[in-house]
DOLO-565227 format. One record per residue (C-alpha): residue in one letter; z, y, x; residue number from 1; chain. Coordinates in Angstrom, 3 decimals. Each point is the difference from the previous one (the first is absolute). Layout:
REM DOLO-565227
{aa=A | Z=Z | Y=Y | X=X | i=NUM | ch=A}
...
REM end
This chain:
REM DOLO-565227
{aa=X | Z=14.851 | Y=13.758 | X=0.774 | i=1 | ch=A}
{aa=X | Z=1.782 | Y=-2.019 | X=2.716 | i=2 | ch=A}
{aa=X | Z=-2.073 | Y=-0.384 | X=3.262 | i=3 | ch=A}
{aa=X | Z=-1.303 | Y=-3.319 | X=0.752 | i=4 | ch=A}
{aa=X | Z=1.374 | Y=-2.118 | X=2.889 | i=5 | ch=A}
{aa=X | Z=-3.041 | Y=-0.885 | X=2.136 | i=6 | ch=A}
{aa=X | Z=1.756 | Y=-2.154 | X=2.258 | i=7 | ch=A}
{aa=X | Z=0.175 | Y=-3.089 | X=-2.115 | i=8 | ch=A}
{aa=X | Z=-1.971 | Y=-3.210 | X=0.218 | i=9 | ch=A}
{aa=X | Z=-2.150 | Y=-0.699 | X=-2.731 | i=10 | ch=A}
{aa=X | Z=-2.505 | Y=-2.378 | X=-1.426 | i=11 | ch=A}
{aa=X | Z=-3.613 | Y=0.292 | X=-0.191 | i=12 | ch=A}
{aa=X | Z=0.155 | Y=1.377 | X=-3.650 | i=13 | ch=A}
{aa=X | Z=2.884 | Y=2.115 | X=0.587 | i=14 | ch=A}
{aa=X | Z=-1.781 | Y=1.878 | X=2.788 | i=15 | ch=A}
{aa=X | Z=-2.730 | Y=0.923 | X=-2.405 | i=16 | ch=A}
{aa=X | Z=2.619 | Y=1.010 | X=-2.683 | i=17 | ch=A}
{aa=X | Z=2.046 | Y=2.181 | X=2.382 | i=18 | ch=A}
{aa=X | Z=-3.100 | Y=1.631 | X=1.233 | i=19 | ch=A}
{aa=X | Z=-0.785 | Y=0.941 | X=-3.414 | i=20 | ch=A}
{aa=X | Z=3.819 | Y=1.053 | X=-0.813 | i=21 | ch=A}
{aa=X | Z=-0.294 | Y=2.140 | X=3.151 | i=22 | ch=A}
{aa=X | Z=-3.084 | Y=1.678 | X=-0.903 | i=23 | ch=A}
{aa=X | Z=1.499 | Y=0.611 | X=-3.595 | i=24 | ch=A}
{aa=X | Z=3.103 | Y=1.566 | X=1.527 | i=25 | ch=A}
{aa=X | Z=-1.645 | Y=2.131 | X=2.520 | i=26 | ch=A}
{aa=X | Z=-3.318 | Y=0.930 | X=-2.054 | i=27 | ch=A}
{aa=X | Z=0.641 | Y=3.755 | X=0.027 | i=28 | ch=A}
{aa=X | Z=1.293 | Y=0.860 | X=3.343 | i=29 | ch=A}
{aa=X | Z=-2.479 | Y=-2.635 | X=1.531 | i=30 | ch=A}
{aa=X | Z=-3.012 | Y=1.485 | X=-1.517 | i=31 | ch=A}
{aa=X | Z=0.889 | Y=3.310 | X=0.572 | i=32 | ch=A}
{aa=X | Z=0.676 | Y=-0.635 | X=3.679 | i=33 | ch=A}
{aa=X | Z=-3.490 | Y=-1.840 | X=0.065 | i=34 | ch=A}
{aa=X | Z=-1.710 | Y=2.792 | X=-1.686 | i=35 | ch=A}
{aa=X | Z=1.123 | Y=2.439 | X=2.659 | i=36 | ch=A}
{aa=X | Z=-0.442 | Y=-2.375 | X=3.200 | i=37 | ch=A}
{aa=X | Z=-2.682 | Y=-2.141 | X=-1.057 | i=38 | ch=A}
{aa=X | Z=-2.369 | Y=1.911 | X=-2.611 | i=39 | ch=A}
{aa=X | Z=-1.422 | Y=2.406 | X=2.383 | i=40 | ch=A}
{aa=X | Z=-1.145 | Y=-2.854 | X=2.565 | i=41 | ch=A}
{aa=X | Z=-1.489 | Y=-1.568 | X=-3.114 | i=42 | ch=A}
{aa=X | Z=-1.931 | Y=3.341 | X=-0.535 | i=43 | ch=A}
{aa=X | Z=-1.142 | Y=0.240 | X=3.630 | i=44 | ch=A}
{aa=X | Z=-1.333 | Y=-3.595 | X=0.009 | i=45 | ch=A}
{aa=X | Z=-1.877 | Y=0.852 | X=-3.388 | i=46 | ch=A}
{aa=X | Z=-1.401 | Y=2.872 | X=1.753 | i=47 | ch=A}
{aa=X | Z=-1.586 | Y=-2.260 | X=2.552 | i=48 | ch=A}
{aa=X | Z=-0.990 | Y=-2.853 | X=-2.445 | i=49 | ch=A}
{aa=X | Z=-1.941 | Y=2.068 | X=-2.628 | i=50 | ch=A}
{aa=X | Z=-2.323 | Y=1.486 | X=2.757 | i=51 | ch=A}
{aa=X | Z=-0.414 | Y=-3.504 | X=1.396 | i=52 | ch=A}
{aa=X | Z=-0.819 | Y=-1.518 | X=-3.335 | i=53 | ch=A}
{aa=X | Z=-2.447 | Y=2.681 | X=-0.885 | i=54 | ch=A}
{aa=X | Z=-1.772 | Y=-0.610 | X=3.148 | i=55 | ch=A}
{aa=X | Z=-0.193 | Y=-3.837 | X=-0.591 | i=56 | ch=A}
{aa=X | Z=-1.525 | Y=0.816 | X=-3.518 | i=57 | ch=A}
{aa=X | Z=-2.494 | Y=2.267 | X=1.634 | i=58 | ch=A}
{aa=X | Z=-0.805 | Y=-2.583 | X=2.476 | i=59 | ch=A}
{aa=X | Z=-0.430 | Y=-2.736 | X=-2.648 | i=60 | ch=A}
{aa=X | Z=-2.485 | Y=2.215 | X=-1.826 | i=61 | ch=A}
{aa=X | Z=-1.789 | Y=1.436 | X=2.881 | i=62 | ch=A}
{aa=X | Z=0.126 | Y=-2.355 | X=2.973 | i=63 | ch=A}
{aa=X | Z=-2.976 | Y=1.501 | X=1.531 | i=64 | ch=A}
{aa=X | Z=2.096 | Y=3.234 | X=1.035 | i=65 | ch=A}
{aa=X | Z=2.427 | Y=-2.170 | X=1.860 | i=66 | ch=A}
{aa=X | Z=-2.325 | Y=-1.780 | X=2.292 | i=67 | ch=A}
{aa=X | Z=0.665 | Y=2.876 | X=2.457 | i=68 | ch=A}
{aa=X | Z=2.816 | Y=-1.178 | X=2.423 | i=69 | ch=A}
{aa=X | Z=2.024 | Y=3.087 | X=-0.233 | i=70 | ch=A}
{aa=X | Z=0.236 | Y=-0.082 | X=-3.600 | i=71 | ch=A}
{aa=X | Z=0.728 | Y=-3.866 | X=-0.167 | i=72 | ch=A}
{aa=X | Z=2.561 | Y=0.501 | X=3.006 | i=73 | ch=A}
{aa=X | Z=1.683 | Y=3.079 | X=-1.936 | i=74 | ch=A}
{aa=X | Z=0.455 | Y=-2.325 | X=-2.900 | i=75 | ch=A}
{aa=X | Z=1.348 | Y=-3.104 | X=2.101 | i=76 | ch=A}
{aa=X | Z=2.601 | Y=2.557 | X=1.549 | i=77 | ch=A}
{aa=X | Z=1.183 | Y=1.198 | X=-3.343 | i=78 | ch=A}
{aa=X | Z=0.333 | Y=-3.394 | X=-1.230 | i=79 | ch=A}
{aa=X | Z=2.115 | Y=-0.997 | X=3.224 | i=80 | ch=A}
{aa=X | Z=2.198 | Y=2.962 | X=-0.238 | i=81 | ch=A}
{aa=X | Z=0.634 | Y=-0.400 | X=-3.855 | i=82 | ch=A}
{aa=X | Z=0.892 | Y=-3.664 | X=0.806 | i=83 | ch=A}
{aa=X | Z=2.557 | Y=1.015 | X=2.594 | i=84 | ch=A}
{aa=X | Z=1.353 | Y=2.735 | X=-2.359 | i=85 | ch=A}
{aa=X | Z=0.538 | Y=-2.761 | X=-2.587 | i=86 | ch=A}
{aa=X | Z=1.850 | Y=-2.055 | X=2.455 | i=87 | ch=A}
{aa=X | Z=2.265 | Y=3.002 | X=0.937 | i=88 | ch=A}
{aa=X | Z=0.594 | Y=0.656 | X=-3.651 | i=89 | ch=A}
{aa=X | Z=1.267 | Y=-3.604 | X=-0.440 | i=90 | ch=A}
{aa=X | Z=2.415 | Y=0.412 | X=2.822 | i=91 | ch=A}
{aa=X | Z=1.152 | Y=3.478 | X=-1.255 | i=92 | ch=A}
{aa=X | Z=0.882 | Y=-1.933 | X=-3.549 | i=93 | ch=A}
{aa=X | Z=1.664 | Y=-2.690 | X=1.616 | i=94 | ch=A}
{aa=X | Z=2.126 | Y=2.267 | X=2.144 | i=95 | ch=A}
{aa=X | Z=0.901 | Y=2.087 | X=-3.105 | i=96 | ch=A}
{aa=X | Z=1.190 | Y=-3.018 | X=-1.877 | i=97 | ch=A}
{aa=X | Z=2.037 | Y=-1.256 | X=2.804 | i=98 | ch=A}
{aa=X | Z=1.604 | Y=3.114 | X=0.770 | i=99 | ch=A}
{aa=X | Z=0.933 | Y=0.695 | X=-3.569 | i=100 | ch=A}
{aa=X | Z=1.792 | Y=-3.471 | X=0.208 | i=101 | ch=A}
{aa=X | Z=1.606 | Y=1.073 | X=2.802 | i=102 | ch=A}
{aa=X | Z=1.374 | Y=3.122 | X=-1.482 | i=103 | ch=A}
{aa=X | Z=1.126 | Y=-2.031 | X=-3.178 | i=104 | ch=A}
{aa=X | Z=1.717 | Y=-2.602 | X=2.270 | i=105 | ch=A}
{aa=X | Z=1.854 | Y=2.836 | X=1.904 | i=106 | ch=A}
{aa=X | Z=1.042 | Y=1.621 | X=-3.467 | i=107 | ch=A}
{aa=X | Z=1.207 | Y=-3.312 | X=-1.128 | i=108 | ch=A}
{aa=X | Z=2.089 | Y=-0.760 | X=2.949 | i=109 | ch=A}
{aa=X | Z=1.403 | Y=3.501 | X=0.026 | i=110 | ch=A}
{aa=X | Z=0.849 | Y=-0.130 | X=-3.609 | i=111 | ch=A}
{aa=X | Z=-2.216 | Y=3.124 | X=-0.878 | i=112 | ch=A}
{aa=X | Z=-1.045 | Y=-0.029 | X=-3.530 | i=113 | ch=A}
{aa=X | Z=-2.266 | Y=3.073 | X=0.432 | i=114 | ch=A}
{aa=X | Z=-3.667 | Y=-0.501 | X=-0.651 | i=115 | ch=A}
{aa=X | Z=-2.087 | Y=-0.503 | X=3.329 | i=116 | ch=A}
{aa=X | Z=-1.902 | Y=3.364 | X=1.063 | i=117 | ch=A}
{aa=X | Z=-3.588 | Y=0.588 | X=1.208 | i=118 | ch=A}
{aa=X | Z=1.229 | Y=1.519 | X=3.264 | i=119 | ch=A}
{aa=X | Z=2.451 | Y=-3.115 | X=0.611 | i=120 | ch=A}
{aa=X | Z=-2.915 | Y=-2.445 | X=-0.146 | i=121 | ch=A}
{aa=X | Z=-2.404 | Y=2.331 | X=1.953 | i=122 | ch=A}
{aa=X | Z=2.846 | Y=0.251 | X=2.714 | i=123 | ch=A}
{aa=X | Z=-0.054 | Y=-3.862 | X=0.744 | i=124 | ch=A}
{aa=X | Z=-3.756 | Y=0.006 | X=-0.215 | i=125 | ch=A}
{aa=X | Z=-0.339 | Y=2.809 | X=2.839 | i=126 | ch=A}
{aa=X | Z=2.829 | Y=-1.804 | X=1.959 | i=127 | ch=A}
{aa=X | Z=-1.735 | Y=-3.436 | X=-0.112 | i=128 | ch=A}
{aa=X | Z=-3.859 | Y=1.163 | X=0.013 | i=129 | ch=A}
{aa=X | Z=-0.268 | Y=-0.348 | X=3.819 | i=130 | ch=A}
{aa=X | Z=1.391 | Y=-3.491 | X=0.541 | i=131 | ch=A}
{aa=X | Z=-1.371 | Y=-1.136 | X=-3.472 | i=132 | ch=A}
{aa=X | Z=-3.650 | Y=1.039 | X=0.978 | i=133 | ch=A}
{aa=X | Z=0.336 | Y=-1.725 | X=3.355 | i=134 | ch=A}
{aa=X | Z=1.227 | Y=-3.255 | X=-1.729 | i=135 | ch=A}
{aa=X | Z=-2.725 | Y=0.141 | X=-2.524 | i=136 | ch=A}
{aa=X | Z=-2.808 | Y=0.419 | X=2.565 | i=137 | ch=A}
{aa=X | Z=1.308 | Y=-2.641 | X=2.090 | i=138 | ch=A}
{aa=X | Z=0.458 | Y=-2.273 | X=-2.953 | i=139 | ch=A}
{aa=X | Z=-3.533 | Y=0.553 | X=-1.429 | i=140 | ch=A}
{aa=X | Z=-1.574 | Y=-0.651 | X=3.274 | i=141 | ch=A}
{aa=X | Z=1.993 | Y=-3.276 | X=0.340 | i=142 | ch=A}
{aa=X | Z=-1.022 | Y=-1.220 | X=-3.399 | i=143 | ch=A}
{aa=X | Z=-3.712 | Y=1.299 | X=0.435 | i=144 | ch=A}
{aa=X | Z=-0.178 | Y=-2.175 | X=2.965 | i=145 | ch=A}
{aa=X | Z=1.423 | Y=-2.796 | X=-1.975 | i=146 | ch=A}
{aa=X | Z=-2.552 | Y=0.217 | X=-2.756 | i=147 | ch=A}
{aa=X | Z=-2.699 | Y=-0.411 | X=2.483 | i=148 | ch=A}
{aa=X | Z=1.214 | Y=-3.691 | X=0.395 | i=149 | ch=A}
{aa=X | Z=-1.054 | Y=-1.236 | X=-3.452 | i=150 | ch=A}
{aa=X | Z=2.457 | Y=2.316 | X=-1.965 | i=151 | ch=A}
{aa=X | Z=2.613 | Y=-2.463 | X=-0.159 | i=152 | ch=A}
{aa=X | Z=1.960 | Y=1.253 | X=3.188 | i=153 | ch=A}
{aa=X | Z=-0.372 | Y=3.598 | X=-1.282 | i=154 | ch=A}
{aa=X | Z=1.657 | Y=-0.972 | X=-3.391 | i=155 | ch=A}
{aa=X | Z=2.721 | Y=-1.701 | X=1.587 | i=156 | ch=A}
{aa=X | Z=0.888 | Y=2.816 | X=2.360 | i=157 | ch=A}
{aa=X | Z=-0.347 | Y=2.404 | X=-2.589 | i=158 | ch=A}
{aa=X | Z=2.517 | Y=-1.723 | X=-2.015 | i=159 | ch=A}
{aa=X | Z=2.287 | Y=-0.417 | X=2.944 | i=160 | ch=A}
{aa=X | Z=0.078 | Y=3.657 | X=0.551 | i=161 | ch=A}
{aa=X | Z=0.654 | Y=0.921 | X=-3.464 | i=162 | ch=A}
{aa=X | Z=3.438 | Y=1.275 | X=0.827 | i=163 | ch=A}
{aa=X | Z=-0.690 | Y=1.842 | X=3.173 | i=164 | ch=A}
{aa=X | Z=-0.450 | Y=3.393 | X=-1.852 | i=165 | ch=A}
{aa=X | Z=3.204 | Y=-0.620 | X=-1.838 | i=166 | ch=A}
{aa=X | Z=2.039 | Y=-0.766 | X=2.817 | i=167 | ch=A}
{aa=X | Z=-1.133 | Y=3.176 | X=1.738 | i=168 | ch=A}
{aa=X | Z=0.900 | Y=2.243 | X=-2.985 | i=169 | ch=A}
{aa=X | Z=2.749 | Y=-1.752 | X=-1.962 | i=170 | ch=A}
{aa=X | Z=1.970 | Y=-1.501 | X=3.149 | i=171 | ch=A}
{aa=X | Z=-1.154 | Y=2.682 | X=3.030 | i=172 | ch=A}
{aa=X | Z=-1.092 | Y=-3.167 | X=1.941 | i=173 | ch=A}
{aa=X | Z=-2.112 | Y=0.964 | X=3.089 | i=174 | ch=A}
{aa=X | Z=-3.387 | Y=-1.046 | X=0.579 | i=175 | ch=A}
{aa=X | Z=1.012 | Y=-2.689 | X=2.592 | i=176 | ch=A}
{aa=X | Z=2.131 | Y=-2.041 | X=-2.678 | i=177 | ch=A}
{aa=X | Z=-1.900 | Y=0.220 | X=-3.226 | i=178 | ch=A}
{aa=X | Z=-2.701 | Y=-2.590 | X=1.108 | i=179 | ch=A}
{aa=X | Z=2.531 | Y=-2.765 | X=0.402 | i=180 | ch=A}
{aa=X | Z=2.207 | Y=1.178 | X=-2.718 | i=181 | ch=A}
{aa=X | Z=-2.783 | Y=0.083 | X=-2.602 | i=182 | ch=A}
{aa=X | Z=-1.225 | Y=-3.452 | X=0.940 | i=183 | ch=A}
{aa=X | Z=3.696 | Y=-1.417 | X=-0.238 | i=184 | ch=A}
{aa=X | Z=0.072 | Y=1.554 | X=-3.692 | i=185 | ch=A}
{aa=X | Z=-3.133 | Y=-1.745 | X=-1.015 | i=186 | ch=A}
{aa=X | Z=0.544 | Y=-3.141 | X=2.005 | i=187 | ch=A}
{aa=X | Z=0.696 | Y=-2.693 | X=-2.759 | i=188 | ch=A}
{aa=X | Z=-1.080 | Y=2.335 | X=-2.650 | i=189 | ch=A}
{aa=X | Z=-3.472 | Y=0.644 | X=1.026 | i=190 | ch=A}
{aa=X | Z=-1.352 | Y=-1.388 | X=-3.361 | i=191 | ch=A}
{aa=X | Z=2.382 | Y=1.806 | X=-2.316 | i=192 | ch=A}
{aa=X | Z=-0.797 | Y=3.386 | X=1.865 | i=193 | ch=A}
{aa=X | Z=-3.633 | Y=-0.701 | X=-0.245 | i=194 | ch=A}
{aa=X | Z=0.176 | Y=-0.968 | X=-3.674 | i=195 | ch=A}
{aa=X | Z=2.446 | Y=2.853 | X=-1.028 | i=196 | ch=A}
{aa=X | Z=-2.297 | Y=2.666 | X=1.698 | i=197 | ch=A}
{aa=X | Z=-3.193 | Y=-1.930 | X=-1.581 | i=198 | ch=A}
{aa=X | Z=1.426 | Y=0.206 | X=-3.562 | i=199 | ch=A}
{aa=X | Z=1.118 | Y=3.536 | X=0.503 | i=200 | ch=A}
{aa=X | Z=-3.315 | Y=1.054 | X=1.377 | i=201 | ch=A}
{aa=X | Z=-1.599 | Y=-1.604 | X=-3.103 | i=202 | ch=A}
{aa=X | Z=2.510 | Y=1.616 | X=-2.324 | i=203 | ch=A}
{aa=X | Z=-0.769 | Y=3.527 | X=1.413 | i=204 | ch=A}
{aa=X | Z=-3.572 | Y=-0.508 | X=0.084 | i=205 | ch=A}
{aa=X | Z=-0.596 | Y=-0.938 | X=-3.430 | i=206 | ch=A}
{aa=X | Z=1.536 | Y=3.211 | X=-1.233 | i=207 | ch=A}
{aa=X | Z=-1.636 | Y=1.843 | X=2.662 | i=208 | ch=A}
{aa=X | Z=-3.162 | Y=-1.425 | X=-1.303 | i=209 | ch=A}
{aa=X | Z=0.326 | Y=2.125 | X=-3.372 | i=210 | ch=A}
{aa=X | Z=0.062 | Y=3.061 | X=1.880 | i=211 | ch=A}
{aa=X | Z=-3.240 | Y=-1.106 | X=1.771 | i=212 | ch=A}
{aa=X | Z=-1.818 | Y=-0.516 | X=-3.013 | i=213 | ch=A}
{aa=X | Z=-1.514 | Y=3.689 | X=-0.468 | i=214 | ch=A}
{aa=X | Z=-1.276 | Y=-0.222 | X=3.624 | i=215 | ch=A}
{aa=X | Z=-1.732 | Y=-3.184 | X=-0.528 | i=216 | ch=A}
{aa=X | Z=-1.555 | Y=1.337 | X=-3.167 | i=217 | ch=A}
{aa=X | Z=-1.471 | Y=2.768 | X=1.995 | i=218 | ch=A}
{aa=X | Z=-1.271 | Y=-2.199 | X=2.718 | i=219 | ch=A}
{aa=X | Z=-1.566 | Y=-2.418 | X=-2.685 | i=220 | ch=A}
{aa=X | Z=-1.559 | Y=2.672 | X=-1.892 | i=221 | ch=A}
{aa=X | Z=-1.774 | Y=1.414 | X=3.131 | i=222 | ch=A}
{aa=X | Z=-1.168 | Y=-3.289 | X=0.880 | i=223 | ch=A}
{aa=X | Z=-1.789 | Y=-0.381 | X=-3.315 | i=224 | ch=A}
{aa=X | Z=-1.158 | Y=3.392 | X=-0.407 | i=225 | ch=A}
{aa=X | Z=-1.029 | Y=0.640 | X=3.827 | i=226 | ch=A}
{aa=X | Z=1.524 | Y=3.383 | X=-0.303 | i=227 | ch=A}
{aa=X | Z=2.568 | Y=1.421 | X=2.383 | i=228 | ch=A}
{aa=X | Z=3.301 | Y=0.693 | X=-1.978 | i=229 | ch=A}
{aa=X | Z=1.390 | Y=3.815 | X=0.153 | i=230 | ch=A}
{aa=X | Z=2.609 | Y=1.063 | X=2.041 | i=231 | ch=A}
{aa=X | Z=2.438 | Y=0.213 | X=-2.751 | i=232 | ch=A}
{aa=X | Z=-0.343 | Y=-3.519 | X=-1.258 | i=233 | ch=A}
{aa=X | Z=0.392 | Y=-1.527 | X=3.744 | i=234 | ch=A}
{aa=X | Z=2.797 | Y=2.315 | X=0.604 | i=235 | ch=A}
{aa=X | Z=2.120 | Y=-0.631 | X=-3.235 | i=236 | ch=A}
{aa=X | Z=-0.486 | Y=-3.868 | X=0.018 | i=237 | ch=A}
{aa=X | Z=0.707 | Y=-0.223 | X=3.761 | i=238 | ch=A}
{aa=X | Z=3.148 | Y=2.082 | X=-0.600 | i=239 | ch=A}
{aa=X | Z=1.327 | Y=-2.079 | X=-2.822 | i=240 | ch=A}
{aa=X | Z=-0.828 | Y=-3.299 | X=2.096 | i=241 | ch=A}
{aa=X | Z=1.772 | Y=1.380 | X=3.116 | i=242 | ch=A}
{aa=X | Z=2.962 | Y=1.022 | X=-1.797 | i=243 | ch=A}
{aa=X | Z=0.582 | Y=-3.125 | X=-1.860 | i=244 | ch=A}
{aa=X | Z=-0.810 | Y=-2.139 | X=2.957 | i=245 | ch=A}
{aa=X | Z=2.345 | Y=1.659 | X=2.679 | i=246 | ch=A}
{aa=X | Z=2.632 | Y=0.617 | X=-2.519 | i=247 | ch=A}
{aa=X | Z=0.148 | Y=-3.715 | X=-1.031 | i=248 | ch=A}
{aa=X | Z=-0.046 | Y=-0.929 | X=3.577 | i=249 | ch=A}
{aa=X | Z=3.388 | Y=1.411 | X=0.522 | i=250 | ch=A}
{aa=X | Z=1.233 | Y=-2.354 | X=-2.505 | i=251 | ch=A}
{aa=X | Z=-1.216 | Y=-2.885 | X=2.295 | i=252 | ch=A}
{aa=X | Z=1.591 | Y=1.302 | X=3.119 | i=253 | ch=A}
{aa=X | Z=3.352 | Y=0.564 | X=-1.961 | i=254 | ch=A}
{aa=X | Z=-0.463 | Y=-3.772 | X=-1.115 | i=255 | ch=A}
{aa=X | Z=-0.259 | Y=-0.946 | X=3.586 | i=256 | ch=A}
{aa=X | Z=2.911 | Y=1.907 | X=0.527 | i=257 | ch=A}
{aa=X | Z=2.153 | Y=-1.881 | X=-2.305 | i=258 | ch=A}
{aa=X | Z=-1.264 | Y=-3.049 | X=1.502 | i=259 | ch=A}
{aa=X | Z=1.124 | Y=1.203 | X=3.432 | i=260 | ch=A}
{aa=X | Z=3.511 | Y=1.003 | X=-1.229 | i=261 | ch=A}
{aa=X | Z=0.259 | Y=-3.635 | X=-1.750 | i=262 | ch=A}
{aa=X | Z=-1.025 | Y=-1.616 | X=3.341 | i=263 | ch=A}
{aa=X | Z=2.405 | Y=2.034 | X=2.074 | i=264 | ch=A}
{aa=X | Z=2.857 | Y=-0.987 | X=-2.411 | i=265 | ch=A}
{aa=X | Z=-0.976 | Y=-3.772 | X=0.093 | i=266 | ch=A}
{aa=X | Z=0.126 | Y=0.236 | X=4.035 | i=267 | ch=A}
{aa=X | Z=2.718 | Y=2.250 | X=0.394 | i=268 | ch=A}
{aa=X | Z=2.364 | Y=-0.221 | X=-3.117 | i=269 | ch=A}
{aa=X | Z=0.987 | Y=3.776 | X=0.529 | i=270 | ch=A}
{aa=X | Z=0.895 | Y=0.401 | X=-3.713 | i=271 | ch=A}
{aa=X | Z=1.991 | Y=-3.042 | X=-0.228 | i=272 | ch=A}
{aa=X | Z=1.748 | Y=0.551 | X=3.103 | i=273 | ch=A}
{aa=X | Z=0.882 | Y=3.372 | X=-1.142 | i=274 | ch=A}
{aa=X | Z=1.345 | Y=-1.282 | X=-3.394 | i=275 | ch=A}
{aa=X | Z=2.233 | Y=-2.483 | X=1.762 | i=276 | ch=A}
{aa=X | Z=1.311 | Y=2.931 | X=2.190 | i=277 | ch=A}
{aa=X | Z=0.829 | Y=1.905 | X=-2.817 | i=278 | ch=A}
{aa=X | Z=1.854 | Y=-2.813 | X=-2.157 | i=279 | ch=A}
{aa=X | Z=1.925 | Y=-0.544 | X=3.460 | i=280 | ch=A}
{aa=X | Z=0.880 | Y=3.743 | X=0.019 | i=281 | ch=A}
{aa=X | Z=1.008 | Y=-0.271 | X=-3.728 | i=282 | ch=A}
{aa=X | Z=2.366 | Y=-2.950 | X=0.604 | i=283 | ch=A}
{aa=X | Z=1.663 | Y=1.675 | X=2.642 | i=284 | ch=A}
{aa=X | Z=0.552 | Y=3.178 | X=-1.946 | i=285 | ch=A}
{aa=X | Z=1.177 | Y=-1.846 | X=-3.015 | i=286 | ch=A}
{aa=X | Z=2.355 | Y=-2.090 | X=2.459 | i=287 | ch=A}
{aa=X | Z=1.457 | Y=3.185 | X=1.539 | i=288 | ch=A}
{aa=X | Z=0.536 | Y=1.461 | X=-3.759 | i=289 | ch=A}
{aa=X | Z=2.007 | Y=-2.909 | X=-0.918 | i=290 | ch=A}
{aa=X | Z=2.095 | Y=-0.194 | X=3.173 | i=291 | ch=A}
{aa=X | Z=0.979 | Y=3.889 | X=-0.719 | i=292 | ch=A}
REM end
């Protein structure tokens, strides 16, 4: 199957279509790579989360046992740690999705037809992990401060910084340039960017909801019966929910990547200029052949 030219200016609906087509085309190598790179992190998160949930169930049924400051403090500490790990997991998923796009785009430009390998994606992730983490922490702090001012500034800044991670990984831009360049890419397209992310998030969320049904059933069953679910019910339902949720989030980040390439082409016309150069070269070649 012919590879997709990512650097094409596309309409709102075309962006969703090309995201779906990309995932269909790359389904096997993409899922294989995510299984090796992403699933171990999901299992690690599951290990922490199941213990936390068992503790929460026990605390709700036996609150008197948690009147002790130490017990309550331990529960709050585990909650904080699990929340932090969840954020790191989301960053890891985003890093994976953008790195896969980087390898795919490199293959396309070089005319490589072979399927993307796990080691290629992992190399990009390792090479970009440090600067990506620094940017993510900075971006998170700025957005958090913005949320303190009645949420609106936080939302605006978050959308304005949307393409920062993509500039880092897909363009090799330095930290000093990505803030201004990301805001320049969103300028005049803030609502389109916001709307596309919202639509993609809702589409992903609806499908992810299906994977979370067993976990919701376990929670509701425990609430009605007043009994703590066994460790196997918690583990299986959480595993299914996390696998579905984080795997589908990769689709969200791939979709935003398509928006990034579309916006880049709209601003720079890289593909169009390349096609014009090729036409000029072909015309010169044809003239030379006729002259000879």
